[in-house]
Residue, then its C-alpha position, 0 to 999 in steps of 0.5 A: x293755775x286752775x283753768x276758770x269755769x268755762x262761763x267766765x272763761x268765755x268771757x275772757x275769749x270775748x275780750x281777747x277777741x275785741x282786741x283782736x279785732x281792734x287790732x286786725x280792723x285798724x290796719x286795714x282801714x288805715x291802708x284805705x284811708x290813706x290818701x284822705x289822709x294825706x290830702x287833709x293833713x299835707x305831706x309828700x308821699x313820706x308822710x303817708x308811708x310814715x303813718x302806716x309804718x309807724x304802727x306795724x315797726x312799733x308793732x313788731x318792735x314790741x312783740x319781741x320783748x312783750x311776751x317776756x315783760x308779761x311774765x315779770x309785770x303780769x299778763x292782766x295787768x299788762x293786757x289792760x295797760x296795752x288795751x287802755x293805751x292803745x285807745x287813748x292812742x286812738x283817741x290822739x290819732x282821731x285828734x291829731x292835728x297835724x301828720x306829725x302829731x298823727x304818726x306819733x300817735x300811730x307809734x304808741x298805737x303800735x307799741x301799746x297793740x303789741x303789748x295787748x295782743x300776747x297777754x291776751x293769747x297767753x291768758x285764753x290759753x290758761x283760762x280754759x280747760x285743755x279739753x275745751x281750749x281747741x273750741x275755744x281757738x275755733x272761732x278766731x278764725x271765722x272771726x278774723x276772716x270776716x274782719x278781713x272782708x269787714x275792714x275795707x267796706x268799713x272804712x270806706x264806709x266811715x269815709x262816704x258818711x263823714x260822721x259829724x265832718x270827721x272824715x278819716x278821723x272816724x276810723x280812729x275814733x270808733x276804736x274808744x268805745x270798743x276799748x274802753x268796753x273791753x278793758x271795762x269787761x277785761x278789768x272784771x273777767x281777767x284772771x289775776x294770775x296768768x302763768x307768769x315765769x317770775x324767773x324770767x329776765x329781760x335782755x335790755x342790750x338785745x332788745x337795744x340792738x335790735x331797735x337801733x337794727x330796724x330804725x337804721x333800715x326803715x327810716x332811710x328807706x321811707x325818707x331817703x327818696x324824697x330827700x334825694x338819698x343823702x348820704x346819712x341815709x345810704x350810712x343808715x342802711x349800710x349800719x342796719x346789718x352790723x346792728x343786726x349782727x351785734x344783736x345776734x353775738x350779743x344773744x349767744x352770750x346772754x343768759x336770758x336772750x330774746x329769742x332762743x338761739x337754738x331756733x337758729x339752728x333750725x333750717x325750717x326757722x331760717x328759711x321760714x324768716x325768709x318766707x314770711x319777709x318776702x310774704x308780709x312785705x309784699x302783701x302789705x305794700x301790695x295793699x297800700x299800692x291798691x289804695x293808691x291806685x285806686x283813690x289818687x291814681x284813678x280819683x275813686x272815693x274811699x266807699x267805691x275803693x272799699x267796694x272794689x277791694x271786696x273780692x280779694x278780702x272776700x277770697x282771702x276770708x274764704x281760702x283762710x276758713x277752707x285752708x283751716x277747715x281741709x286743706x292744710x290737714x289734706x294737702x300738708x306743705x303743698x298746700x303752701x305750694x298751692x297758694x303761692x301759686x295761685x296768688x302769683x296767678x292773680x298778681x300777673x292778672x293785675x299786672x296785666x289788667x293796669x296795662x291792658x284797660x289803663x283808665x278804662x278800668x272798673x271794679x268789675x275788671x279788676x275783680x277776677x285778679x283780686x279775688x285769685x289774689x286774695x284766695x292764693x294769700x288765704x290759703x298760707x295763713x294757717x299753715x305757714x307758721x304751723x311748717x316753719x314751726x315744724x321740727x321745733x321742740x315744745x320749748x321753742x314753739x312759744x318764742x319761735x311764733x313770737x318771732x314769726x309774729x314779730x317778722x311779719x309786722x316788720x316785713x309789713x313796715x319794710x314792704x310799705x316803706x320799699x315798695x311805697x319808695x319804688x311806687x312813688x319813684x315810678x310815678x315821677x310826676x303824677x298822672x293817671x298813666x304814670x299811677x297805672x304804670x307804678x302799681x303794674x312794677x309793684x304787682x309784678x314785683x310782688x309776683x317775683x317776691x312770692x316766686x321766691x317764696x315759693x322755691x324756698x318752701x320745699x326747704x320747710x319741714x315735710x310734717x307740721x307742728x301740729x302733726x304727729x312726727 
């Protein structure tokens, strides 16, 4: 396909950035609004975990197949379907009459988000001439960094204003005008063809087994503790590895596998999946627990909680920009060691702060440890995938990156489910002291997970996908 004129190509980039921002901000604001949602709609800890996990799990599972669907159906068409569905699902979230309806709407929101995001990035790479592509992709880092900073502040501000008495509903309804704008603009500027591979096929058996294995793991992790770990929940957890094993066997026999099988012959990719899984599971659980501690445990308002998270968000954004501009290239794989080490120090600092200050803890006393945790995490975001795919062949990179993105989202759902379950189990009978103890436990567990990831980084390729081999 011939690249578009530059003016129109930049408009395509605007549409894709709007879609990316809707997805990114939606995740961060939902975390902060979780306690308000639970207070309004009722339900136990399981309800809150489902509100958060339904989106990330559906997003992860949709990412695995949406790239191939783009080849089959057309990337422009699928992007417009995705952003239209995401917008309608956001409206449904904002109008949800009860917790069950909200969880279902979040599920559809995640599925449609997974449909639109990969198509958008593929279209950007198609519409720009090669000599302008890097310039086009450069704004992504700063924009996503700013969104990370703005997300908690935006959520806290919206919840504080309580526009039209909408309370937490406004954080979902705000997606609607932006979604309509992006869909309308996309209808006019997105190219009719996006480099589709009409010979691609979808392995329905592989998709089914992958979905089954994921559901068998997530459902009992979220519901098991609150229901007293009934036999069916333990049976589902035991059956999950078998489903993943059947998926692996199916992939080896498939003519059109969901995941390029040769990737699993590369040590860096297999180790990288473990690192990505641990890192994003711990990160998602950490964000959930901070919000629960500050709002449910200490009684802080959403606005105060959002402001308290600003040091973490600023640290993350600044480190992400620094890593992309300087550190990743100069330090190489050492930048991953540095990031994880700094994040461990920050998490241990949070553990110490909750234990030392107790209910006398303030925003200022939390700020140093939150900022250090953010800096450490931010140093990983840009170089991590490049080093995991450092020894992958050119034809494996696209599938590998998609699989890592899916693993990132799936790990986020597992992190919310598993660490949220550990947190509520430690809280027991709610009190400020029990919330502080539970949060300290999760911070220590997250530090331990990061330490394991730090040990595994040495098994990744020494060169990144971006560097000359």
